[in-house]
C-alpha positions in Angstrom: 91.5 32.4 30.0 88.1 31.6 31.2 89.2 28.0 32.1 91.4 29.5 34.8 88.5 30.8 36.8 86.3 29.1 39.4 83.5 28.9 36.9 83.7 28.1 33.2 81.6 30.3 31.0 78.8 27.6 30.6 78.5 27.4 34.5 77.9 31.2 34.6 75.3 30.9 31.9 73.5 28.1 33.8 73.7 29.8 37.2 72.4 33.1 36.1 69.9 31.5 33.7 68.4 29.5 36.6 67.7 32.7 38.5 66.6 34.6 35.4 63.0 33.5 35.7 62.5 35.8 38.6 64.0 38.9 37.0 61.0 40.2 35.0 58.7 40.1 38.1 61.3 41.6 40.4 62.1 44.3 37.7 58.4 45.2 37.2 57.9 45.4 41.0 60.7 48.0 41.2 59.5 49.7 38.0 62.9 49.4 36.3 63.5 49.2 32.6 65.7 46.1 33.2 67.0 44.0 36.0 70.1 44.8 38.0 72.5 41.9 39.0 74.3 42.6 42.2 77.8 41.1 42.3 79.2 40.8 45.9 82.8 39.7 46.3 85.1 39.2 49.2 88.1 39.5 46.9 89.8 42.4 45.2 88.7 44.2 41.9 92.0 43.2 40.3 91.4 39.5 40.8 87.7 39.7 39.9 88.0 41.8 36.7 88.7 38.8 34.4 85.8 36.8 36.1 83.4 39.6 35.7 84.3 39.7 31.9 83.3 36.1 31.8 80.0 36.9 33.4 79.4 39.7 30.9 80.2 37.3 28.0 78.0 34.5 29.4 75.1 37.1 29.8 75.6 38.2 26.2 75.3 34.6 25.0 72.0 34.3 26.6 70.6 37.6 25.3 71.4 39.8 28.2 73.6 42.9 27.2 74.8 45.2 29.9 73.3 48.7 29.5 70.6 47.4 27.1 68.5 44.9 29.0 70.6 44.2 32.1 72.9 46.1 34.6 75.7 44.9 36.9 76.3 46.5 40.2 79.7 45.2 41.6 80.8 45.5 45.2 84.2 44.4 46.5 85.3 43.9 50.2 89.0 43.7 48.9 89.9 40.9 51.3 88.3 42.7 54.4 85.5 40.3 55.3 84.0 42.7 57.9 82.9 44.9 55.1 80.7 42.3 53.4 77.6 42.8 55.6 77.4 46.6 54.7 78.0 45.8 51.1 75.3 43.2 51.0 72.8 45.5 52.7 73.5 48.3 50.2 72.7 46.0 47.3 69.4 45.1 49.0 68.7 48.8 49.4 69.3 49.2 45.6 66.6 46.5 44.9 68.8 44.4 42.8 67.0 41.5 41.1 69.5 38.8 42.0 72.8 38.7 44.0 75.7 36.7 42.7 78.3 36.1 45.4 82.0 35.7 44.5 84.9 34.5 46.7 83.6 31.9 49.0 81.1 31.4 51.8 81.6 34.7 53.6 80.1 36.6 50.6 77.2 34.2 50.4 76.5 34.3 54.1 76.5 38.1 54.1 74.0 38.1 51.3 71.8 35.5 52.9 71.8 37.6 56.2 70.8 40.7 54.3 67.7 39.3 52.4 65.3 36.5 52.4 63.6 37.4 49.2 66.1 38.4 46.5 67.5 35.4 44.7 71.1 34.5 45.6 73.5 32.5 43.5 76.6 31.6 45.4 80.0 29.9 44.9 81.0 28.3 48.2 84.2 26.4 49.1 82.7 24.2 51.9 79.8 22.1 52.6 76.8 24.5 52.2 74.8 22.5 54.8 77.6 22.7 57.3 78.1 26.5 56.7 74.5 27.3 56.9 73.8 28.2 53.4 71.4 25.3 52.7 69.2 22.9 54.5 69.9 20.2 51.8 71.9 19.8 48.7 68.9 18.6 46.5 66.5 21.4 47.8 68.5 24.1 49.6 65.5 26.0 50.6 65.1 29.8 51.1 66.2 32.1 48.3 69.7 30.7 47.4 71.4 28.1 45.4 74.8 27.7 43.7 78.0 25.7 43.4 80.1 24.2 46.2 83.6 23.2 45.3 84.2 21.6 48.7 87.8 22.9 48.7 87.7 23.6 52.4 87.0 19.9 53.1 90.1 19.0 51.2 92.5 20.4 53.8 93.2 16.9 55.2 93.7 15.5 51.8 96.2 18.2 51.0 98.1 17.5 54.2 98.3 13.9 53.2 99.7 14.8 49.7 102.4 17.0 51.5 103.3 14.0 53.8 103.6 11.9 50.6 105.9 14.5 49.1 107.9 15.0 52.2 107.6 11.7 54.1 110.5 12.5 56.5 109.4 16.2 57.1 109.8 17.1 60.8 108.2 20.5 60.8 105.0 21.0 58.7 102.8 24.2 58.9 99.4 25.3 57.7 98.4 28.9 56.8 94.9 29.9 57.5 92.9 33.2 57.6 91.4 33.8 61.1 89.1 36.5 59.6 87.3 33.9 57.5 85.0 33.0 60.4 82.7 30.9 58.2 85.3 28.2 57.5 88.6 28.7 59.5 87.3 26.6 62.5 86.5 23.7 60.1 89.8 24.0 58.4 91.9 24.1 61.6 90.0 21.1 63.1 90.3 19.1 59.9 94.0 19.8 59.6 94.8 19.0 63.2 92.7 15.9 63.0 94.5 14.7 60.0 97.9 15.4 61.5 97.0 13.5 64.7 95.9 10.5 62.7 99.3 10.0 61.3 101.2 11.1 64.3 102.4 14.3 62.7 103.1 17.6 64.4 101.7 20.7 62.6 101.9 24.3 63.3 98.9 26.6 62.5 100.0 30.1 61.3 97.5 33.0 60.9 97.4 35.6 58.2 94.7 38.0 57.2 96.8 41.0 55.8 99.8 41.4 53.5 101.9 42.1 56.4 100.7 38.9 58.2 101.8 36.9 55.3 105.2 38.3 55.4 105.4 37.7 59.1 104.2 34.1 58.7 107.0 33.3 56.2 109.5 34.8 58.7 108.2 32.4 61.3 108.5 29.5 58.8 112.1 30.4 58.2 112.8 30.7 61.9 111.2 27.3 62.6 112.9 25.7 59.6 109.7 24.4 58.2 110.0 21.4 55.8 106.6 22.0 54.1 103.5 24.3 54.1 99.9 23.8 53.2 98.0 27.1 52.3 94.3 26.7 53.2 91.6 27.5 50.7 90.7 31.2 51.3 89.6 34.0 48.9 92.2 36.4 50.5 95.0 34.0 49.8 93.8 33.7 46.2 94.0 37.5 46.0 97.6 37.3 47.3 98.6 34.3 45.2 101.7 36.1 43.6 103.0 37.1 47.1 102.6 33.6 48.5 104.3 31.9 45.5 107.2 34.3 45.5 107.9 34.0 49.2 107.6 30.1 49.1 110.3 30.1 46.3 112.5 32.7 48.0 112.6 30.7 51.1 112.7 27.2 49.4 109.6 26.0 51.3 107.7 23.2 49.5 104.1 24.5 49.4 100.7 23.0 48.4 97.8 25.2 47.5 94.1 24.8 46.9 93.7 26.1 43.4 95.4 25.3 40.0 96.1 29.0 39.5 98.8 28.9 42.3 100.6 26.0 40.4 100.2 27.9 37.1 101.7 30.9 38.7 104.9 29.0 39.8 103.7 27.3 43.0 104.8 23.8 43.5 101.6 21.8 43.8 97.8 22.3 44.1 94.9 20.0 44.9 91.3 21.1 44.5 88.0 20.6 42.7 87.3 21.2 39.1 83.6 22.1 38.2 82.3 20.5 35.1 78.9 19.8 33.6 77.1 21.8 36.4 73.7 23.2 35.2 70.8 24.6 37.1 67.2 24.4 36.0 64.0 25.6 37.5 62.6 28.8 38.8 62.9 29.2 42.6 66.5 29.3 43.9 65.5 27.2 46.9 64.3 24.5 44.6 67.5 24.4 42.4 69.9 21.7 43.5 73.3 22.8 44.6 75.9 21.8 42.1 78.9 19.7 43.4 82.3 19.2 41.8 82.7 16.2 39.6 86.5 16.2 39.7 89.3 16.9 42.0 92.6 17.6 40.3 96.2 17.3 41.4 98.6 19.8 39.6 102.4 19.6 39.9 104.8 22.2 38.7 108.1 20.4 37.8 110.0 23.7 37.2 109.2 24.8 40.7 110.2 21.3 42.1 113.5 21.6 40.1 114.2 25.0 41.6 113.6 23.6 45.1 115.9 20.6 44.3 113.0 18.4 45.1 112.3 15.0 43.6 108.7 14.3 43.1 107.9 10.7 44.0 107.0 8.8 40.9 103.7 7.5 42.5 102.7 11.1 43.0 103.6 12.1 39.5 101.6 9.2 38.1 98.4 10.4 39.9 98.8 14.0 38.8 96.0 15.3 36.5 98.3 18.0 35.1 102.1 18.3 35.1 103.5 21.8 34.4 107.0 21.5 32.8 
């Protein structure tokens, strides 16, 4: 369902509609029959397929039909962030009219580095000023704008929720992706700072491949971890099923950044929910970056029962959604 994706249909319509004003001029400049939208993703095609269907439907609702008056050119790094620069450069060589980036700041930064003229619509997980995507939220400047979910900045909050869930936990760990250079340093610093503020020891584990995830859980078992926080990262979203299965198999209470993890059987998630985000204007650099209006806590009681874990009533009372 569309509601399970980062954007809802109306956000896609608004985002692409805001950049559409530049398409006719760009298309004529390149002597094309209709504009081409470049889609640049750090994630896998399997994860992005439903999302691209939402993009197509949103375009249709605004009068753009693929193959008739618009084309899509999709490029996927499949979780290998070092491929993004080459993919972005190729889209620029194809003279696409606009680049829509999918899967976090790494995609957006690659597109920004590749072109200073083609409009870019991004979906970022961190503070866009801190990551270098914008000079300000109200007027980001340059050729890019988009939505920032601020899920990266929620790492400390998620650690606090884990501590509330397991107040007597002796061994807590956080899983991060060292290849996501645009945000991993921020994540680790925030996690460690939050742990120090409450006098808690935390172990940082790295994973950037399928094998790394298996190895990380083997380490968690060896260290008898009481709880795990999975950092916000497009690669981890791609491997949601693997992470949820391993957490259940080894009975490790785990907190995630996206509702989709909890819906897939994960114990808990905490992250932003984009609502009522619309972009208006003509130049991307003049379009305000949209921010989340809601952060939601989702708890899966079936998973808690399987872990023989009692969710504190105070935590349940604050949950925005409880999955039975």
